[in-house]
Every structure is written in C-alpha cells, then in structure tokens.
C-alpha positions in Angstrom: 0.0 0.0 0.0 3.0 2.3 0.5 3.5 4.7 -2.4 7.2 5.4 -2.9 6.4 8.2 -5.4 4.4 10.2 -2.8 5.1 13.9 -3.5 8.1 15.5 -1.7 5.8 18.0 0.1 3.9 15.1 1.8 7.1 13.4 2.9 8.2 16.8 4.4 4.9 17.0 6.2 5.2 13.5 7.6 8.8 14.2 8.6 7.7 17.4 10.4 5.0 15.4 12.3 7.5 12.7 13.3 10.0 15.3 14.4 7.3 16.9 16.6 6.4 13.5 18.0 10.0 12.7 18.8 10.2 16.0 20.7 7.1 15.1 22.6 8.5 11.7 23.5 11.8 13.2 24.6 10.4 16.0 26.8 8.0 13.6 28.4 11.0 12.0 30.1 12.6 15.3 31.1 12.5 17.0 34.5 9.4 18.8 35.5 9.4 22.3 34.0 5.7 23.4 34.4 4.7 26.9 35.5 3.9 25.9 39.1 1.1 27.3 41.2 -0.2 30.7 42.4 -0.1 31.9 46.0 -3.6 30.6 46.6 -2.7 27.1 45.3 -4.1 27.2 41.7 -2.1 25.5 39.0 -0.7 28.0 36.4 -1.6 26.8 32.9 0.4 28.5 30.2 -1.1 28.9 26.7 -0.8 30.6 23.3 -3.7 32.7 22.1 -4.8 34.3 18.8 -4.4 38.0 18.2 -7.7 39.9 18.0 -9.7 36.8 19.0 -10.9 35.2 22.2 -10.5 31.5 22.6 -13.1 29.4 24.6 -10.6 28.9 27.4 -10.0 32.6 27.7 -13.7 33.1 27.8 -14.0 30.4 30.5 -11.5 32.3 32.6 -13.5 35.5 32.2 -16.8 33.8 33.0 -15.3 32.3 36.2 -15.6 28.7 35.0 -12.2 27.7 36.4 -11.8 26.7 40.0 -8.3 25.1 40.2 -6.3 26.7 37.4 -5.1 30.2 36.4 -4.3 30.8 32.7 -1.1 32.6 31.8 -0.7 34.0 28.2 2.7 33.2 26.6 2.1 34.8 23.3 0.1 34.1 20.1 0.2 31.4 17.5 -1.1 31.1 14.0 -0.8 27.4 13.3 -1.6 24.1 15.0 1.8 22.5 14.4 3.5 25.5 16.0 1.1 25.4 18.9 1.7 21.7 19.5 5.4 22.2 19.2 5.3 24.8 22.0 3.4 22.2 24.1 6.0 19.6 23.2 8.8 21.7 24.4 7.0 22.6 27.6 6.7 26.3 26.8 3.0 25.9 27.3 0.8 23.2 28.9 -1.6 22.3 26.0 -2.0 22.8 22.3 -4.8 22.7 19.7 -4.3 20.8 16.5 -6.1 19.3 13.5 -7.2 15.7 14.4 -5.4 14.2 11.4 -2.1 15.8 12.7 -2.9 14.5 16.2 -3.3 11.0 14.9 0.0 11.3 12.9 1.8 12.5 16.0 0.6 9.6 18.2 1.4 7.2 15.4 4.9 8.5 15.5 5.2 7.9 19.2 3.9 11.1 20.8 2.5 10.5 24.2 -0.5 12.9 24.0 -4.2 12.6 24.5 -7.1 14.6 23.1 -9.4 16.0 25.8 -11.8 18.3 24.1 -12.8 19.5 20.6 -11.3 22.9 19.7 -12.7 23.8 16.3 -14.9 22.5 13.6 -17.5 23.2 10.9 -21.0 24.0 12.0 -24.0 25.5 10.2 -22.3 28.9 9.9 -18.6 28.2 10.0 -16.5 26.2 7.5 -13.4 26.4 5.4 -14.0 27.1 1.8 -11.6 26.5 -1.1 -12.2 29.4 -3.5 -11.5 30.1 -7.1 -11.9 33.3 -9.1 -15.2 33.8 -10.9 -13.3 34.0 -14.2 -11.4 30.7 -13.4 -11.5 27.8 -15.9 -11.4 25.4 -12.9 -14.8 23.8 -12.5 -13.9 20.3 -11.2 -11.4 18.3 -9.3 -9.8 17.1 -12.6 -9.2 20.8 -13.5 -6.9 21.1 -10.5 -4.2 18.7 -12.0 -1.1 20.9 -12.5 -2.6 23.8 -10.5 -1.7 25.5 -7.2 -3.8 25.5 -4.0 -2.9 28.0 -1.3 -2.9 26.5 2.3 -1.7 27.8 5.7 0.6 24.8 6.4 1.4 21.3 5.2 0.3 18.1 6.9 -2.8 19.7 8.5 -6.5 20.5 7.9 -6.2 22.2 4.5 -4.0 19.5 3.0 -6.0 16.6 4.3 -9.3 18.1 3.1 -7.9 18.9 -0.3 -6.4 15.4 -0.8 -9.6 13.8 0.5 -11.8 15.8 -1.8 -9.7 15.0 -4.8 -9.8 11.3 -3.8 -13.6 11.3 -3.5 -13.8 13.0 -6.9 -12.1 10.0 -8.5 -8.5 11.2 -9.0 -5.8 8.7 -8.7 -2.8 9.1 -6.3 -0.6 9.9 -9.3 -3.0 12.6 -10.4 -3.4 14.0 -6.8 0.3 14.4 -6.4 0.3 16.8 -9.5 -1.8 19.3 -7.5 0.7 21.6 -5.9 0.1 22.9 -2.4 1.6 26.3 -1.7 2.1 27.5 1.9 0.9 31.1 2.5 0.0 33.2 5.5 -3.8 33.3 5.8 -3.7 37.1 5.6 -2.0 36.9 2.1 -3.9 33.9 0.6 -6.8 35.8 -0.9 -4.5 38.4 -2.5 -2.4 35.6 -4.0 -5.5 34.1 -5.5 -6.7 37.4 -7.0 -3.2 38.1 -8.4 -3.0 34.7 -10.1 -0.1 33.4 -8.0 -2.3 30.4 -7.0 -5.4 28.9 -8.5 -7.4 27.9 -5.4 -7.3 29.5 -1.9 -8.2 27.9 1.4 -10.1 30.5 3.4 -11.8 30.3 6.7 -13.4 32.5 9.4 -12.7 36.2 8.8 -10.6 35.6 5.7 -13.4 33.7 4.1 -16.0 36.3 5.0 -14.0 39.4 3.9 -13.2 37.6 0.6 -16.8 36.9 -0.1 -17.7 40.5 0.8 -15.3 41.8 -1.8 -16.8 39.5 -4.5 -15.3 37.9 -7.6 -14.8 34.5 -5.9 -16.8 31.4 -5.4 -16.2 28.0 -3.7 -15.0 24.9 -5.5 -15.4 22.7 -2.4 -15.6 23.1 1.3 -14.8 20.9 4.3 -18.5 20.8 5.2 -19.2 19.3 1.7 -17.2 16.3 2.7 -18.3 15.5 6.3 -21.1 17.9 7.1 -21.1 19.5 10.5 -18.0 18.0 12.2 -15.4 18.7 14.8 -12.0 18.8 13.1 -9.5 19.6 15.9 -8.9 18.9 19.6 -7.0 20.3 22.6 -4.2 17.9 23.6 -2.2 17.5 26.7 1.0 15.4 27.2 0.2 12.2 29.0 2.8 13.0 31.7 1.2 16.3 32.4 -2.3 14.7 32.6 -0.8 12.2 35.1 0.9 14.8 37.2 -1.9 17.4 37.1 -5.1 15.5 36.6 -7.1 18.0 38.7 -5.9 20.9 36.6 -6.6 19.1 33.3 -10.1 18.2 34.6 -10.7 21.8 35.6 -9.5 23.1 32.2 -11.8 20.6 30.3 -14.9 21.3 32.4 -14.5 25.1 32.3 -13.7 25.2 28.5 -16.5 22.8 27.7 -18.9 25.1 29.6 -17.5 28.2 27.8 -17.9 26.4 24.5 -21.5 25.7 25.4 -22.0 29.3 26.4 -20.9 30.3 22.9 -23.3 27.7 21.4 -26.4 29.0 23.2 -25.8 32.7 23.6 -27.0 35.3 21.1 -24.4 36.6 18.7 -24.5 40.2 19.8 -23.9 39.3 23.4 -21.0 37.1 22.4 -19.4 39.8 20.4 -19.9 42.3 23.2 -18.2 39.9 25.7 -15.3 39.3 23.3 -14.8 43.0 22.9 -14.8 43.5 26.6 -12.1 40.7 27.1 -9.9 42.0 24.3 -10.0 45.6 25.6 -9.3 44.5 29.2 -6.3 42.2 28.5 -4.2 45.1 27.0 -2.4 43.3 24.2 -2.5 46.3 21.8 -5.2 44.6 19.7 -8.2 45.9 17.9 -11.7 44.4 17.8 -12.2 44.8 14.0 -12.3 41.0 13.5 -15.3 40.6 15.8 -17.7 42.0 13.3 -17.2 38.8 11.4 -18.0 36.4 14.2 -20.8 34.0 13.4 -20.6 31.0 15.8 -18.3 28.8 17.8 -17.7 26.5 14.8 -18.2 23.5 17.1 -21.4 21.6 16.4 -21.3 19.2 19.3 -22.6 20.4 22.7 -19.7 21.3 24.9 -17.1 20.1 22.5 -17.5 16.4 23.4 -15.1 14.4 21.2 -16.7 11.7 19.0 -14.8 8.5 18.0 -15.4 9.0 14.3 -13.7 12.4 14.4 -10.4 10.6 14.9 -11.2 7.3 13.3 -11.8 9.0 9.9 -8.2 10.2 9.9 -6.8 6.9 11.0 -8.5 5.3 8.1 -7.2 8.1 5.8 -3.6 7.5 6.9 -4.0 3.7 6.5 -5.4 4.2 3.0 -2.4 6.4 2.0 0.1 4.0 3.4 1.3 6.2 6.2 0.0 4.0 9.0 -0.2 0.2 9.4 -3.8 -1.1 9.7 -4.7 -1.9 13.3 -1.8 0.1 14.8 -4.1 2.8 16.3 -7.7 2.7 17.6 -9.5 6.0 17.9 -10.9 5.2 21.4 -7.3 5.1 22.7 -6.5 8.6 21.5 -9.0 10.7 23.4 -11.0 10.9 26.6 -14.3 12.6 27.5 -14.1 11.7 31.2 -13.8 15.3 32.3 -16.3 16.8 30.0 -19.5 17.6 32.0 -21.6 17.1 28.8 -20.3 13.6 28.5 -19.8 12.3 32.0 -23.3 12.9 33.4 -22.7 16.1 35.2 -24.9 18.1 32.8 -27.5 16.8 30.3 -25.9 16.7 26.9 -28.0 19.5 25.5 -28.2 21.8 28.6 -26.7 25.2 29.0 -23.3 26.2 30.5 -24.5 25.5 34.0 -26.7 22.5 33.3 -29.8 24.6 32.9 -32.4 23.8 30.2 -31.9 25.8 27.0 -34.8 27.6 25.4 -35.7 26.3 22.0 
C-alpha cells in the first residue's frame, strides 16, 4: 500500500510530524518544568492565544468557570503545528491541532491525549476552497497541475484537499500533481486574485471578507465532505495529565462550559463579551475581526469528542500507506471523562451550568 512516489511535500509534512512526535517523546521524560502554582494554590496553565480573537478557554476564565487553574498567556500562535510544538517543548501546557495531525503525532510515538474539541464546521462556520469567478477550474480534474494555497502542510487544509480529490475520483498519481503552496492566511486571498495560486483555502474572517469583496466562489468546502463536524482537539501530554489530573479536569470542564455558552448565547452578546475581554487584556489589539464572528464553529454540545472524528483520519492514513492497519484505535487517542456534557454532570444539550436551553 505504501506509495514510494508520494510527493516530496507530503514526505516533508510526515517528517515534520515525526520530528514533533520525537520532541514530545523526549520531553515527556525530562525533568518537570511546568509553571507551578499561584499563591492561593491554583495551577498555572500557560497557553498561546490568537491575536484579535478570544478562545473558549480565555472566555472560560472571564466567566469564572475555572476553580483550580489560572491561565497565563505566553504569546500568540497562527498554526496548529507551532502550537503543538510549543506544548511539546513545555513552553505551554496544551495545544490545539487538527485531528489528522494528532493521529499522525501519536502514530509517530507522541504521548498525548485529546481531551476536548477545539474547532470544527457547524451551520455557519466552515473552510472554503475558493477560485476566481473567471477561473476555468470547474472540477477536481481541472486542478491537476494547478496550485492550492494553504496555511501549512500536513494539516487540515491539505487533508481536506487530498480527500476531496480522492472522493472526486482522482488517482494518487493525479493527486500528487496538485501543488500545495504554503501562504500566511492574511495573504492567501491576494495571492488568488493576483493569479499566484489557482485555489485559496479561506476560513473565518478571511473567508467572509473575501466573499464580501466579491469575484470569488467556492469549488469545495470541508463541510461538503463531512457535514457539521469537529476537526480539531486540545491535547495535553500524558505525563502532564498524570501529574496534574485535577488541573486538566478543571480546564476541560471550564472550557466545555464556555464552548456551550458560545453555542447557546445570542451573537451580539458574544461579540460584546469578546470586545470586553480584548480591551481588558491590554495586548495592543483591535476588535475589528469581531464584526465577522458567526458562531463557535463547534457543532457538538460542549465540544465532546466523537470517535469518528479521529477514526476517519486513522482510516485516511492507512489508505495512504502512512499508518499500518490496526496500529491505532480511535478510542485510545481521546477521553471525554472530564467533560460535563459527557460524564453525566450536565444533560448533553443543557446550557453552560446544566440549565435547560430555550428552544
């Protein structure tokens, strides 16, 4: 099943994942270098945020949903691999990554576990793969020999593109002729309009502003492939989970509640709360991106992880010869034991404090 002619970019992506997994394995055996505790006994949990945006765990802290941890911002990140690498080297305590990348890391030996869904595609949020309205590209076959702009290799944008091409009937030999070009998300739309690439992967604010300017339309979307689906998870190193089980449980419970708050709270109230948090934290940010907020992007109440959300990428890697069949089982890669919407603390469809939600 292994394809020795797999394109060089994919081998680089696999090598990057394996390097990260090696780093995770190595640091798991190193001396304890976590951030310690506060004067009142709370565990300090370091993290990376996203400039101009508010993450569910930052929201949880603001809403008072954490009892045993205190978050400490260590800077911002723009990609899952960089975020996971920071966690691997103990610069932060957890990272968020695309589930396909998580599976690849664990397959390479990384001792990590997914504990909560971190992003996905719901009714309002998705990643679209756009072409210009005057483009001759109408089908998957038209992409042979063309360029697709993505934010990084070996993650969401690449997996979705390759899966769509496969589902549209292209052979592996044909798929490898579709060139993936790594671009910063802020520059991807411009590259498409200038003809430097033929397709642009755009999500969130980048998708909405591109649509607003006109002249583009989608060729395919991640939601076309799998519908409403959770695509990424928060992961902790297994050694950290063992040493700080109470802190991890508090993080999961609080972040799950904040995710649920986002799912059931009117948009205007969410945007107002986000603006309040951004202005209060004093990171020299503006709130312009908030006008494009639509939803949490997570379709499952409280971000509970589903087996299929990891199994689909296990199957994908097996099919592409990157993982021996039977080596990994999805149920061994994640846990919902600390999520109140899964462990019986709150009804699965209740609000952020277990209350009934008005329909």
